[in-house]
C-alpha positions as CSV (number, residue, x, y, z in Angstrom):
1,M,0.0,0.0,-0.2
2,K,3.0,2.7,0.7
3,R,4.5,1.4,-2.5
4,I,1.7,2.7,-4.4
5,C,1.1,5.6,-2.3
6,Y,4.6,6.7,-3.5
7,L,4.6,5.9,-7.2
8,L,0.7,7.8,-7.4
9,L,2.9,10.9,-5.3
10,A,5.9,10.7,-8.0
11,L,2.9,10.4,-10.5
12,V,1.7,13.6,-9.6
13,T,4.7,15.4,-9.0
14,I,5.7,14.8,-12.5
15,V,2.4,15.9,-14.7
16,A,2.9,18.7,-12.8
17,Q,6.4,19.4,-13.3
18,A,5.6,18.6,-16.7
19,A,3.3,20.8,-16.7
20,E,5.1,24.6,-15.9
21,P,9.0,22.8,-15.6
22,W,9.9,27.1,-14.2
23,K,8.0,26.6,-11.1
24,L,9.6,25.2,-8.4
25,H,11.6,24.5,-5.6
26,L,15.4,23.2,-6.2
27,T,17.8,23.0,-3.6
28,N,21.6,21.1,-3.4
29,A,22.0,19.5,-0.1
30,D,25.9,19.4,-0.5
31,E,26.1,23.0,-0.8
32,G,23.5,24.3,0.9
33,V,22.2,25.7,-2.0
34,N,18.0,26.5,-2.2
35,L,16.3,28.0,-5.9
36,H,12.4,29.1,-5.5
37,I,11.5,30.2,-9.1
38,D,8.2,31.1,-10.6
39,L,9.2,32.2,-14.0
40,Y,5.5,32.5,-15.6
41,E,3.9,35.0,-12.2
42,E,5.1,36.6,-9.5
43,S,3.9,33.9,-6.8
44,I,6.5,34.1,-4.2
45,T,7.4,35.7,-0.9
46,V,11.0,36.6,-0.3
47,P,12.0,35.4,3.3
48,S,13.2,39.7,5.1
49,M,11.5,41.2,2.0
50,E,8.4,41.0,2.2
51,M,7.1,44.5,1.3
52,F,8.1,44.5,-2.1
53,G,5.2,41.9,-2.8
54,P,5.0,38.1,-4.7
55,M,8.9,37.9,-7.3
56,N,9.9,35.4,-9.3
57,G,11.5,33.8,-6.8
58,Y,15.2,34.0,-5.1
59,L,18.0,31.8,-4.0
60,N,19.6,31.3,-0.8
61,G,20.4,28.7,1.7
62,K,22.8,27.8,4.6
63,G,25.8,29.8,4.6
64,V,24.5,32.3,1.2
65,Y,25.3,35.4,1.6
66,G,22.6,37.5,2.1
67,V,19.2,36.6,-0.6
68,W,19.3,37.0,-4.1
69,T,16.1,37.9,-6.0
70,V,15.2,36.8,-9.4
71,T,15.2,40.5,-10.8
72,S,14.7,38.9,-14.5
73,F,14.2,36.1,-16.5
74,D,14.6,34.1,-20.0
75,I,13.5,30.8,-21.0
76,K,14.6,29.6,-23.9
77,N,12.8,26.2,-24.2
78,E,11.1,24.3,-21.9
79,Q,14.7,22.4,-21.0
80,I,16.6,25.9,-20.4
81,A,16.2,29.4,-18.8
82,T,18.0,32.2,-17.8
83,L,17.7,33.9,-15.0
84,R,19.3,37.0,-13.6
85,L,20.0,37.5,-10.0
86,S,20.4,40.6,-7.9
87,N,21.6,40.2,-4.2
88,D,19.1,42.3,-1.6
89,L,21.0,44.7,-1.8
90,G,21.6,45.3,-5.5
91,S,25.0,46.1,-5.8
92,E,25.4,42.5,-7.3
93,T,24.0,40.5,-9.9
94,Q,24.4,36.8,-11.4
95,S,23.3,35.2,-14.0
96,I,22.9,32.1,-14.1
97,R,21.6,28.7,-17.0
98,L,19.2,26.5,-15.5
99,T,19.0,23.3,-17.8
100,W,16.8,20.7,-16.9
101,Q,18.4,17.1,-16.9
102,N,15.2,14.8,-16.2
103,D,12.2,14.8,-13.6
104,S,13.9,15.8,-10.9
105,T,17.3,17.6,-11.3
106,Y,18.5,20.7,-13.1
107,L,21.8,21.6,-14.1
108,M,22.8,25.1,-12.6
109,E,25.6,27.3,-14.1
110,L,26.9,30.3,-13.3
111,Q,27.0,33.0,-15.9
112,D,30.1,35.8,-16.3
113,G,31.8,34.9,-13.1
114,V,30.7,33.6,-10.1
115,V,29.8,37.1,-8.2
116,V,27.5,34.3,-4.9
117,K,29.1,33.6,-2.3
118,K,28.6,31.5,1.4
119,A,30.1,31.3,4.6
120,V,32.7,28.9,5.1
121,N,34.5,28.0,8.1
122,R,33.7,31.8,8.7
123,K,34.9,33.3,5.3
124,L,33.0,34.4,2.4
125,V,34.1,31.7,-0.4
126,K,32.4,31.8,-4.0
127,I,30.2,28.8,-4.6
128,L,30.3,26.2,-7.3
129,P,30.0,28.0,-11.0
130,K,28.0,24.5,-11.6
131,M,26.0,22.6,-10.1
132,T,23.2,20.0,-10.0
133,L,19.7,21.0,-8.2
134,R,17.0,18.6,-7.3
135,V,13.3,19.2,-6.8
136,K,12.2,19.3,-3.5
137,Q,9.5,17.5,-2.6
């Protein structure tokens, strides 16, 4: 019975993902990076930035320095989208390319160098320029 419920839940998730491939929550647990996006409408409330209303998404995570909001995007097709992020101060920007690889995996590639940083052992270091993100259920 549990197996059937799990399979039904997975099927519903896959169908929902296929209907809106650019509305999702992605994470890389090893690097502590989260990406919340809805590229169809401004529906996401950004933590600590509620006063600006709903946006298309944000990047944050364990140790990530600040919150990076989606300021613009370009959906190339159902497999590739490019996002432009700005830090919470508005002083730095980062372009990322997301490539859908399978039902639960996306490749995130930072474009034009790496600006986003995270705290590691009390020092700021750049995040990886390429990382695999998984759909968070």
